[in-house]
PALUMDO-534674 format. One record per residue (C-alpha): x negated, y negated, z negated; residue in three letters; residue number from 1. Coordinates in Angstrom, 3 decimals. Layout:
N
X->X&Y->Y&Z->Z&residu->ALA&num->NUM
...
***
This chain:
119
X->37.747&Y->-37.565&Z->-50.026&residu->MET&num->1
X->41.393&Y->-36.596&Z->-50.027&residu->LYS&num->2
X->43.897&Y->-39.448&Z->-50.187&residu->LEU&num->3
X->47.546&Y->-38.602&Z->-49.902&residu->ASN&num->4
X->48.912&Y->-41.824&Z->-51.286&residu->SER&num->5
X->47.743&Y->-45.394&Z->-51.839&residu->CYS&num->6
X->45.666&Y->-45.681&Z->-55.026&residu->PRO&num->7
X->47.152&Y->-49.142&Z->-55.643&residu->MET&num->8
X->50.880&Y->-48.708&Z->-55.083&residu->CYS&num->9
X->51.282&Y->-44.928&Z->-54.597&residu->LYS&num->10
X->52.863&Y->-45.576&Z->-51.144&residu->GLY&num->11
X->52.407&Y->-43.277&Z->-48.211&residu->GLU&num->12
X->49.174&Y->-43.728&Z->-46.293&residu->LEU&num->13
X->48.982&Y->-43.808&Z->-42.491&residu->GLN&num->14
X->46.031&Y->-42.812&Z->-40.358&residu->VAL&num->15
X->45.234&Y->-45.680&Z->-37.965&residu->ARG&num->16
X->41.739&Y->-44.852&Z->-36.772&residu->GLU&num->17
X->39.633&Y->-41.784&Z->-35.846&residu->TYR&num->18
X->35.934&Y->-42.245&Z->-35.376&residu->HIS&num->19
X->33.318&Y->-39.977&Z->-33.790&residu->CYS&num->20
X->29.933&Y->-40.597&Z->-35.464&residu->PRO&num->21
X->28.185&Y->-38.625&Z->-32.671&residu->SER&num->22
X->29.063&Y->-41.008&Z->-29.852&residu->CYS&num->23
X->30.372&Y->-43.950&Z->-31.856&residu->GLU&num->24
X->33.768&Y->-43.910&Z->-30.155&residu->VAL&num->25
X->36.824&Y->-44.983&Z->-32.225&residu->SER&num->26
X->40.451&Y->-44.358&Z->-31.477&residu->PHE&num->27
X->42.920&Y->-46.789&Z->-32.990&residu->LYS&num->28
X->46.673&Y->-46.343&Z->-33.256&residu->GLY&num->29
X->49.334&Y->-44.841&Z->-35.476&residu->GLU&num->30
X->48.573&Y->-41.154&Z->-35.924&residu->PHE&num->31
X->50.754&Y->-38.525&Z->-37.595&residu->GLU&num->32
X->49.341&Y->-36.505&Z->-40.420&residu->SER&num->33
X->49.518&Y->-32.745&Z->-40.425&residu->SER&num->34
X->51.180&Y->-30.895&Z->-43.317&residu->TRP&num->35
X->47.730&Y->-29.374&Z->-43.880&residu->LEU&num->36
X->46.467&Y->-32.783&Z->-45.017&residu->SER&num->37
X->48.599&Y->-32.429&Z->-48.162&residu->ALA&num->38
X->46.532&Y->-29.422&Z->-49.280&residu->LEU&num->39
X->43.351&Y->-29.449&Z->-51.299&residu->SER&num->40
X->40.159&Y->-27.798&Z->-49.990&residu->VAL&num->41
X->40.852&Y->-24.809&Z->-52.217&residu->GLU&num->42
X->44.456&Y->-24.506&Z->-50.975&residu->GLN&num->43
X->43.285&Y->-24.709&Z->-47.340&residu->LEU&num->44
X->40.781&Y->-21.903&Z->-47.968&residu->ALA&num->45
X->43.583&Y->-19.842&Z->-49.553&residu->PHE&num->46
X->45.893&Y->-20.410&Z->-46.559&residu->VAL&num->47
X->43.099&Y->-19.560&Z->-44.145&residu->ARG&num->48
X->42.376&Y->-16.285&Z->-45.918&residu->LEU&num->49
X->46.093&Y->-15.512&Z->-46.143&residu->PHE&num->50
X->46.342&Y->-15.899&Z->-42.368&residu->LEU&num->51
X->43.212&Y->-13.806&Z->-41.798&residu->MET&num->52
X->44.673&Y->-10.879&Z->-43.778&residu->VAL&num->53
X->48.017&Y->-11.401&Z->-41.972&residu->GLN&num->54
X->49.940&Y->-12.125&Z->-45.173&residu->GLY&num->55
X->48.891&Y->-8.907&Z->-46.925&residu->ASN&num->56
X->49.107&Y->-9.883&Z->-50.612&residu->ILE&num->57
X->47.367&Y->-6.708&Z->-51.760&residu->ARG&num->58
X->44.375&Y->-7.617&Z->-49.543&residu->GLU&num->59
X->44.369&Y->-11.131&Z->-51.024&residu->MET&num->60
X->44.212&Y->-9.566&Z->-54.496&residu->GLU&num->61
X->41.160&Y->-7.504&Z->-53.458&residu->LYS&num->62
X->39.292&Y->-10.305&Z->-51.667&residu->ARG&num->63
X->39.867&Y->-12.906&Z->-54.303&residu->LEU&num->64
X->39.762&Y->-10.537&Z->-57.340&residu->ASN&num->65
X->43.028&Y->-11.955&Z->-58.687&residu->ILE&num->66
X->46.342&Y->-10.431&Z->-59.679&residu->SER&num->67
X->49.456&Y->-10.075&Z->-57.555&residu->TYR&num->68
X->51.364&Y->-12.659&Z->-59.640&residu->PRO&num->69
X->48.456&Y->-15.078&Z->-59.228&residu->THR&num->70
X->48.623&Y->-14.732&Z->-55.423&residu->VAL&num->71
X->52.412&Y->-15.279&Z->-55.502&residu->LYS&num->72
X->51.973&Y->-18.276&Z->-57.808&residu->SER&num->73
X->49.404&Y->-19.925&Z->-55.554&residu->ARG&num->74
X->51.622&Y->-19.375&Z->-52.534&residu->LEU&num->75
X->54.539&Y->-20.998&Z->-54.378&residu->ALA&num->76
X->52.327&Y->-23.929&Z->-55.348&residu->GLU&num->77
X->51.227&Y->-24.441&Z->-51.751&residu->ILE&num->78
X->54.793&Y->-24.198&Z->-50.500&residu->LEU&num->79
X->55.869&Y->-26.881&Z->-52.989&residu->ARG&num->80
X->53.006&Y->-29.038&Z->-51.820&residu->GLU&num->81
X->53.790&Y->-28.834&Z->-48.128&residu->ILE&num->82
X->57.549&Y->-29.229&Z->-48.540&residu->THR&num->83
X->57.300&Y->-32.187&Z->-50.946&residu->ASP&num->84
X->59.592&Y->-30.274&Z->-53.254&residu->SER&num->85
X->59.511&Y->-31.162&Z->-56.902&residu->GLU&num->86
X->62.046&Y->-28.527&Z->-57.820&residu->ALA&num->87
X->60.989&Y->-24.952&Z->-58.279&residu->ALA&num->88
X->62.948&Y->-22.310&Z->-56.481&residu->PRO&num->89
X->65.721&Y->-20.878&Z->-58.613&residu->THR&num->90
X->66.140&Y->-17.686&Z->-56.583&residu->ASP&num->91
X->64.361&Y->-14.782&Z->-58.208&residu->PHE&num->92
X->65.217&Y->-12.217&Z->-55.473&residu->ALA&num->93
X->61.568&Y->-12.064&Z->-54.309&residu->ASP&num->94
X->60.390&Y->-11.271&Z->-57.868&residu->ILE&num->95
X->63.067&Y->-8.633&Z->-58.340&residu->LEU&num->96
X->62.190&Y->-7.094&Z->-54.988&residu->TYR&num->97
X->58.483&Y->-6.976&Z->-55.997&residu->ASP&num->98
X->59.474&Y->-5.330&Z->-59.307&residu->LEU&num->99
X->61.680&Y->-2.769&Z->-57.516&residu->GLU&num->100
X->58.878&Y->-1.893&Z->-55.052&residu->GLN&num->101
X->56.366&Y->-1.481&Z->-57.906&residu->GLY&num->102
X->54.185&Y->-4.409&Z->-56.849&residu->PHE&num->103
X->54.513&Y->-5.977&Z->-60.295&residu->VAL&num->104
X->55.232&Y->-4.637&Z->-63.768&residu->SER&num->105
X->58.203&Y->-5.665&Z->-65.857&residu->VAL&num->106
X->55.978&Y->-7.894&Z->-67.970&residu->ASP&num->107
X->54.554&Y->-9.558&Z->-64.877&residu->GLU&num->108
X->58.039&Y->-10.101&Z->-63.436&residu->ALA&num->109
X->59.180&Y->-11.695&Z->-66.698&residu->ILE&num->110
X->56.149&Y->-13.974&Z->-66.725&residu->ASN&num->111
X->56.719&Y->-14.942&Z->-63.075&residu->MET&num->112
X->60.400&Y->-15.794&Z->-63.757&residu->ILE&num->113
X->59.509&Y->-17.795&Z->-66.904&residu->GLU&num->114
X->56.811&Y->-19.688&Z->-64.944&residu->THR&num->115
X->59.198&Y->-20.490&Z->-62.114&residu->ARG&num->116
X->61.848&Y->-21.741&Z->-64.519&residu->ARG&num->117
X->59.370&Y->-24.121&Z->-66.171&residu->LYS&num->118
X->58.337&Y->-25.691&Z->-62.855&residu->GLN&num->119
***
């Protein structure tokens, strides 16, 4: 179960105990959460694969059978999640670079810009 905030008041949760079911040892205290704990299981799998292919977006496309804009969109979503940023980036330089390099078509670039503006 993934809990990022209190179901009652929406406040930030704090980890205070770790337990090993194998030897029944518990560790109590105030533990910091990793930025990874903010991600869903699917997002963690995506990040893991991204690291395994050393950030090669074309390889991500092949392995997941998804389009380049979809890979970029998922990366942007994960970035927003781990930075607690509600605002979408307003800089479109990365999209324009991808268009210039031929990684995306004009239509894909337009869709990516429109999607980013809506977020």
